C-alpha positions in Angstrom: -26.8 17.9 -2.9 -25.8 15.4 -5.5 -28.9 13.0 -6.2 -28.8 9.9 -8.1 -30.9 7.1 -8.8 -30.9 3.5 -8.7 -31.3 1.9 -12.1 -32.1 -1.5 -11.2 -34.2 -1.4 -8.4 -37.2 0.2 -7.5 -37.8 -1.7 -4.3 -39.6 -4.9 -5.1 -39.5 -4.6 -8.9 -35.9 -5.7 -10.0 -34.6 -4.9 -13.6 -32.5 -7.2 -16.3 -29.5 -6.4 -17.7 -31.0 -4.7 -20.7 -33.4 -2.7 -18.4 -30.5 -1.2 -16.1 -29.2 -0.3 -19.5 -32.2 1.7 -20.6 -32.7 3.3 -17.4 -28.7 4.3 -16.9 -28.8 5.9 -20.4 -32.2 8.0 -19.4 -30.9 8.9 -16.1 -27.2 10.5 -17.5 -30.4 12.5 -20.4 -32.5 13.6 -17.5 -29.1 15.0 -15.7 -28.8 13.0 -13.2 -25.7 13.1 -10.9 -25.1 9.0 -10.3 -26.7 6.3 -11.4 -27.0 3.1 -8.5 -27.1 -0.8 -8.8 -27.6 -2.5 -5.2 -26.7 -5.9 -3.7 -29.7 -7.8 -3.2 -30.7 -11.3 -3.1 -33.6 -10.8 -5.9 -31.0 -8.7 -8.1 -28.3 -8.1 -11.0 -24.8 -8.5 -10.0 -24.1 -4.9 -9.1 -20.8 -4.5 -10.5 -22.1 -6.6 -13.7 -24.9 -4.3 -13.9 -22.8 -1.4 -13.5 -20.3 -2.8 -16.4 -23.8 -3.1 -18.5 -24.4 0.9 -17.4 -21.2 2.0 -18.5 -21.2 0.5 -22.0 -24.0 2.7 -22.8 -23.2 5.8 -21.0 -20.6 8.8 -20.9 -20.3 10.9 -18.1 -22.9 10.0 -15.3 -21.2 8.5 -12.3 -22.1 4.9 -11.2 -21.7 3.5 -7.7 -23.0 0.3 -6.0 -25.3 0.5 -2.9 -23.7 -1.3 -1.0 -21.8 -4.6 -1.6 -21.8 -7.2 1.2 -17.8 -7.3 2.1 -18.7 -11.0 3.9 -19.7 -11.8 0.5 -15.5 -11.8 -1.1 -12.3 -11.7 -0.3 -10.4 -7.8 -0.4 -8.5 -8.8 -3.4 -11.0 -10.6 -5.6 -13.4 -7.2 -5.1 -10.6 -5.2 -5.6 -9.5 -7.0 -8.6 -13.2 -7.1 -10.5 -14.0 -3.2 -9.1 -10.3 -2.0 -10.9 -11.5 -3.7 -13.7 -15.2 -2.2 -14.2 -13.7 1.3 -12.9 -11.5 0.8 -15.7 -14.2 -0.8 -18.0 -16.5 2.8 -16.8 -13.6 5.3 -18.2 -13.3 5.9 -14.0 -16.7 6.3 -13.0 -17.3 3.9 -10.7 -18.0 4.7 -7.0 -17.6 1.5 -4.8 -19.9 1.1 -2.2 -19.3 -1.8 0.5 -20.5 -2.7 3.7 -21.1 -5.6 6.0 -24.4 -6.2 5.6 -26.3 -7.5 8.4 -26.7 -11.1 10.2 -29.9 -11.8 8.2 -28.1 -11.8 4.9 -24.7 -13.2 6.1 -25.2 -16.0 8.5 -29.1 -16.6 7.9 -28.7 -16.1 4.4 -25.7 -16.9 3.1 -24.1 -19.2 6.2 -21.0 -17.3 6.7 -20.2 -16.0 10.4 -20.8 -12.4 11.1 -17.6 -11.6 13.4 -16.2 -8.3 14.4 -18.5 -6.7 11.6 -16.6 -3.1 12.5 -12.9 -4.8 12.7 -13.9 -6.5 9.4 -14.5 -3.4 7.2 -11.5 -1.7 9.1 -9.3 -4.4 7.9 -10.9 -5.1 4.4 -10.5 -1.4 3.6 -6.9 -1.6 4.6 -6.7 -4.6 2.1 -8.5 -3.0 -0.5 -7.2 0.3 0.2 -3.2 -1.4 -0.3 -4.3 -3.6 -3.9 -5.7 -0.4 -5.5 -2.4 1.7 -4.6 -0.8 0.2 -7.8 1.4 -1.4 -5.8 2.9 -4.9 -7.2 2.4 -6.8 -3.7 -0.2 -6.7 -1.2 1.1 -7.7 2.7 -0.9 -7.0 5.6 -1.6 -8.9 8.5 -4.2 -7.9 10.9 -6.8 -10.2 13.4 -8.8 -11.1 10.7 -7.2 -11.0 7.4 -3.2 -12.7 6.3 -2.6 -11.2 3.2 0.7 -12.0 1.5 -0.2 -11.7 -2.4 0.7 -10.5 -6.0 -1.3 -8.5 -7.1 -1.2 -6.7 -10.5 -5.1 -5.2 -12.8 -3.7 -3.5 -15.5 -6.0 -0.5 -16.8 -5.8 2.9 -17.8 -8.0 4.6 -15.0 -6.0 3.3 -12.1 -8.4 2.2 -9.1 -6.4 4.4 -6.5 -8.5 6.9 -7.6 -11.9 5.2 -7.4 -13.7 6.8 -4.4 -14.9 4.3 -1.9 -18.3 4.4 0.2 -18.9 2.5 3.3 -22.5 1.5 4.5 -22.6 2.6 8.4 -24.9 3.8 11.1 -23.1 3.2 14.2 -20.2 4.9 15.4 -17.8 2.2 15.3 -18.9 2.1 11.6 -18.7 5.4 10.9 -15.6 5.9 12.2 -14.2 3.4 10.0 -15.9 4.8 6.9 -14.6 8.6 8.3 -11.1 7.4 8.2 -10.4 5.0 5.5 -12.9 6.0 3.5 -14.4 8.9 0.9 -17.9 9.1 2.8 -20.9 6.8 4.1 -24.1 5.3 2.6 -26.5 5.6 5.3 -29.2 3.3 4.0 -33.1 4.4 5.5 -32.2 7.6 7.8 -34.4 10.4 7.8 -33.6 13.6 8.2 -33.2 13.7 12.3 -30.3 10.7 12.3 -28.7 12.4 9.2 -28.1 15.7 10.9 -27.4 14.2 14.5 -26.0 11.1 13.8 -24.2 10.7 10.8 -22.8 14.0 9.9 -21.0 14.5 13.0 -20.5 10.2 13.5 -18.4 10.5 10.0 -17.0 14.4 9.3 -15.5 14.0 13.2 -13.7 10.6 12.0 -12.8 11.9 8.5 -11.5 15.4 10.3 -9.4 12.7 13.0 -7.5 11.6 10.1 -6.9 14.4 8.3 -9.2 13.4 5.1 -11.1 15.5 3.7 -14.5 16.5 4.4 -16.6 13.3 3.8 -19.6 12.4 1.1 -23.1 12.0 3.6 -25.5 9.5 1.1 -28.5 7.7 2.1 -31.0 5.2 -0.2 -34.4 6.5 0.4 -37.8 5.1 -1.7 -39.0 8.1 -3.2 -42.6 8.0 -4.7 -44.3 10.7 -6.0 -47.9 10.3 -6.0 -51.7 11.6 -5.5 -54.7 10.7 -4.2 -55.5 6.8 -3.9 -52.3 6.3 -5.3 -50.4 7.9 -2.7 -52.9 6.2 -0.1 -51.4 2.7 -1.8 -48.1 3.3 -2.1 -48.1 4.7 1.9 -49.3 1.5 2.2 -46.8 -0.2 0.5 -44.2 1.6 1.9 -45.0 0.9 5.1 -45.3 -3.0 4.8 -42.6 -3.4 2.8 -40.0 -1.7 5.1 -41.4 -2.8 8.3 -38.8 -6.1 8.8 -36.8 -3.5 8.4 -37.9 -2.4 12.1 -37.0 -6.0 13.3 -33.1 -5.1 12.7 -31.3 -3.6 15.5 -29.6 -1.2 13.6 -32.0 0.6 11.7 -34.2 0.0 14.6 -32.0 2.3 16.6 -31.7 4.7 13.9 -35.4 4.8 14.3 -35.1 5.5 18.0 -32.2 8.6 17.6 -34.0 10.4 14.1 -37.9 11.3 14.2 -40.1 8.8 12.1 -42.1 6.6 14.2 -41.6 3.8 11.8 -39.4 2.9 8.8 -41.9 3.3 6.4 -42.2 7.1 7.3 -38.4 6.9 6.7 -39.1 7.2 3.2 -40.7 9.8 1.3 -44.0 9.6 -0.5 -46.6 12.3 -1.2 -47.3 15.1 -3.9 -45.0 17.1 -5.6 -44.2 19.6 -2.7 -44.6 17.6 -0.1 -41.9 15.7 -1.6 -39.8 18.5 -3.1 -39.8 20.5 1.2 -38.9 16.6 2.5 -35.6 16.2 0.3 -35.1 19.9 1.0 -34.5 19.3 4.7 -32.4 16.5 3.9 -30.2 18.1 2.1 -30.2 21.2 4.8 -29.5 18.3 7.6 -25.9 17.8 5.7 -26.9 14.9 3.1 -24.5 15.0 -0.1 -25.6 12.3 -2.0 -29.5 11.8 -2.1 -29.7 7.9 -3.6 -33.1 7.3 -4.5 -35.2 4.6 -5.3 -38.3 5.5 -7.4 -40.9 3.6 -5.9 -43.4 1.5 -7.6 -44.9 -0.7 -5.7 -47.3 -3.5 -6.9 -47.9 -1.5 -10.2 -48.4 -3.8 -12.9 -46.8 -0.8 -15.5 -43.1 0.1 -13.5 -42.4 2.5 -15.9 -45.2 4.4 -15.9 -45.4 4.2 -11.9 -42.0 5.2 -11.3 -42.3 8.3 -14.1 -43.8 11.1 -11.7 -41.3 10.4 -9.2 -38.4 10.2 -12.1 -39.1 13.2 -13.3 -39.6 15.6 -10.2 -36.0 13.9 -8.8 -34.3 14.8 -12.3 -36.3 18.6 -12.1 -34.0 18.8 -8.5 -30.6 17.3 -9.8 -30.6 19.5 -12.8 -32.3 22.6 -11.4 -32.1 22.2 -7.6 -34.9 23.3 -5.1 
């Protein structure tokens, strides 16, 4: 299991560009496999943050988790992603997904129409744009494109991995058939093993694609005593809103945990290590960890024990 870390968000403590750069450089120095940026209403732009992180790193994989597709035309996102991929020396992994009605419709006023069909067509246009062809011609149900397209690069975007945020069967089918895997945010180990891995793996095999990457985004907190109790209370409060979102509520029903706060990982070193090992055994290939700082005044100090344990797992294993 590859261990990566968020560098622009610690669940409630967003970062400036300078902090993203500092955290990305530290993640590379500590031996993490990857550094990630989300696309959130209160955070810096995911792709711009990746380019900033690329400027202070040399080797680490850089990924978005995830860019909402409804907010971009696929040609526009293809151009931005190809440019950042080139600027990073070919290290970008593009995580995309339809998001959810609250974000797309309520916040942005865009109809959340046919998300699986939308994502499928978005990916097909995106792949065509990244193929290196001089034109993109596409006629689908939702997208019709007839355009010149080109991005001069030294690192062709045709090789850029694409991961799709997916939880339900239709979205997992899209991720397996057209992408390089999935990012299944906030799923416990039972849901990963029984729902996510079989769904995306079967779809990839049916399409003749190689075994997919299976990632999840989890808040992780290493703490003891009163600090642990406070972190658990804050996780419960922070993630309780997810329980009212149908797709996350469904994953709770299909998984092992009763509350969304319990899906995420908090405990002493041994407890956290044991739970992450269960995720690995469930078939998770990519852990995208967000060190949870809660309401701490000194965010960097609060995330330090978590970062050190995750780095140890990333470099030395369990």
